[in-house]
N, C-alpha and C positions, 0 to 999 in steps of 0.2 A: 543308828539305823544304816545298812549298807545296801547295795545293787549289784544284782548279776544280770549283764546284758545275753539275752537269748537270741542269738544272730537271725536263725531259721523263722523268728517270730518278729523281729524288729520292736522289742518290748524287756521291760525290765523286771525282773523279780527282785524283790526288795527283803531283805532278811536282817537279823538281828545275830549278832556273834559274840558271847559271851565268853571271855578267855578262859582256861584252864590248861593246867599241865597234864592233867589225866585224859585218859581215852575219849575221841569226840562224840557226842549224840546230836542226829539229827531229828528235830521234831518236825511232825508231818500232821496237821489238821485234820480237821474233818468237813464235811459240808454244813457252808455257811458259817464257820468259823475261820478263825487267822491264828497265825503262831504268835503274832505280836500281840494278840487279843489273849489268847488263852493262856501261855507258858511262862511269861515273865514271873510270877509267883510262885511257882514250880520249879524254875531254875534258881530262884536266889533262895532257897532252901539251905542250911548248912551241910546237907549229905550230898550235895549236889555241884559243893562250889569248886571242888577239884577238877571238874570236869568241863571240857570245852561243851558249851550248849548250844546249838544253831537251830534258830526259831524262823522258820520260813512263813511268810505269807503266796500260796500259791498264786500263779496267774489267774487273773480274775477277783481275787480277792483281796482284803485288807488293804494294803499300801502298794502293791504290788500292779502292775499296768493291766489291762483288760482288753486283750485286740477282740474283734469281733468275728475277724476270721479263723481263730483258733477252736478247736473242736471239743476242746474239755475233756476228753477221753482220758480214764484212769492210765492207759498204756503211754499218750501223749504226754500227761504229768511224769509220769516215771522216764520218760525218754529226755527230757531236759534236764530233770534231777539228776541223772547220769552224768552230764555234760558238767553241771555244778559241782558235783561230789569230788570230780577229775581235776576241775579247776584249783580246787582247796588243797588238793593233792591229800585229801583224807583217807587214812589205813586207820587199821581197828576200829573200824565206826559200828556205833548201835544206831540202829534205824528204829524211830519210834512212830507210829501211826496209830491215830485215835479214829474211829467210825468208819466214814468212807475215805478218810487217809490211810485206814488199814492195808485195802488191795492196795493203792501207790506204793507203801511202805513194801509189801508183799513183791511186788513187778520191780521194784527200785532194787530190792536184796539179790533178786534174781541175776537183774544186768549187772551189780556191782559184787557179785560173792567173792572176788580176790579181796576187796577191800571192807568187806562187812565181818565183823565179829560177833555182833548179837543183833538178834531182830525183837523189839517188844512191841506189842499191838494191845490196844485197850478198847474191848469190845468193836472188834472190827467186822467191817460186814465181809462176810464169808461167801455168801451165796448171795444170788441176784433176788434183789430188793423184793419185798413181796407187798400185798394191800395191806395199807395199815401204817406203812413207813413214810417217812416225811419223803423220801426221793420218789416212793412211787407217787404219792398225791401229786407232786409237782410234774412227773413225767406224763399225768395224766391229761394235762394241757399240751395243744399243740405249742412249738415255740413262740410262733406270732400271737398264740393267745395269754403265754405266759410273760412275754415283753409287754404287752399290751397292757393287761390288768393282773395277771394272776400273781406276779410276783408282788405287787403292792398287796392283792388279798392276802396272800400267804405272809407278809409282814404283820399287816394289821391282826390278824387272826392272833401271831405269836404276842403282839404286845397286849391284845385284851384279854388273851389268858393266862396272862405272868410269867410268858417265858420271853422275860425283857432282856435278857443277855445275849439272847441267841439273834433275837431281834435287832439288837444294837449291831452285832457284827454283821449279821446277813445283811442289813441295810448297805456294807459298804461291798458287797460282792455285785458282779455283773449279772444280770439277768438271764443272759446267755450263758455263762458260766454254770450258774445255777441250775439252769434246764438242761445244758448238754452233759453235766456230770450225773445229774438224776436219771436222765433217761440210760447212759451207759450202765448206773448201779442194777437199774431194771432188767436192762439186758444181760448184764453180769460179763465176767471175763471170755475170751476164747478159750483158755485154759481155765477152768473153775478156780477161783482164787483159794477156796478151801484146800484143794488140791494140790497148787501151788504150794500151800504155806506146808502142807504134809510131807511136798517132795524137799523142799530148802534143806540141805545140807549143813546145818550150821544152828548154832544155841538159840532158840526161840522160847518166849516166854508169852502168856497172852494174862491183860489182867482186867479183872470184872469189879465194878462197885457193890458193893453188899447188899445195895437197895435197888439194885438189877437183877436178883435171884430171887426165884430160881430161875435160869436161864437155858434153853436145849442146846446152847453152842457150848455153855459151862459143862455139861454133860459129856457131849460129843467128842470134845478136846481132851477130856478127862481119860475118856475111854481109848483114846489113839496115845494117849502119854505126852501129850505136849504139856507144859509145867504152865500152873495157872497159879495168879497172885490176886488178894482180895483188897481192895481199899474201902475200909469202914467208913459208915457215915458218907455216903456216896453215891449216886447213880452213874447215869450214862456219862453225865459232865461232872467228872471229877476232877478236873482241871480246875474248875470254878468253885465246886463243894467242899473238896479236900486236898488244895495243893500240898500241902506237907504230908500226907498221906499216901497222894500218889508219887511224890518224889523219893519218898522212904518205899516205895513199892518198886520204883526205877531201880534205886541201889539194890535191892534185894534180889530182881532178877538179873544183875548183873553178875552174881553171885552164883546164880543158878548153874 
């Protein structure tokens, strides 16, 4: 585990940096998740061994610091990740973003366009979250309510419903981070993330789990010509459900 100091937040973001002579891949996890929890088995697959793979825990998540005065908005995460990318002097970079990490990946790619070779998203949030989503359920609490009891409620419900993997990694998040990022997800981006994705002038691919289909995003992305890949025997949590399949899909995306 390594750490990167974010000056304006007086906080450390922690990350794992797996060596490889091939082009680097930066993995950005989703809401309630962590790179250190999600992607170790993915990047250990034989097909990715030649790539330098960087797994981050966003501020507020996993092993990274959890400053209470940070706003945890998508654009704010993208801003410090831009500095992180520059500090490592990364070029020919592939950015991978899952779920609510997808908008962060999209905004980061826009900020670092001269350094980015490919954008890969897995079931990303492209529009403002709607009723029924986890982020919408969380954002329905006020921040005080969520910190006081909502966070524990969501954790307990996840554990009792059998969603134990997500509960395990969510338990290491700051309640402030969970709530503020969820509120931003419901608000959506100033420029819609979907439009930002369409406008990015670089190779991009979106991955879906077979068990998540049919999905309206799959149809709309196909209609606009965005290349798509499918991971078999997996749904939304494909890094946990089929890490080998996800790794193979990433390698296929890089050849698109």
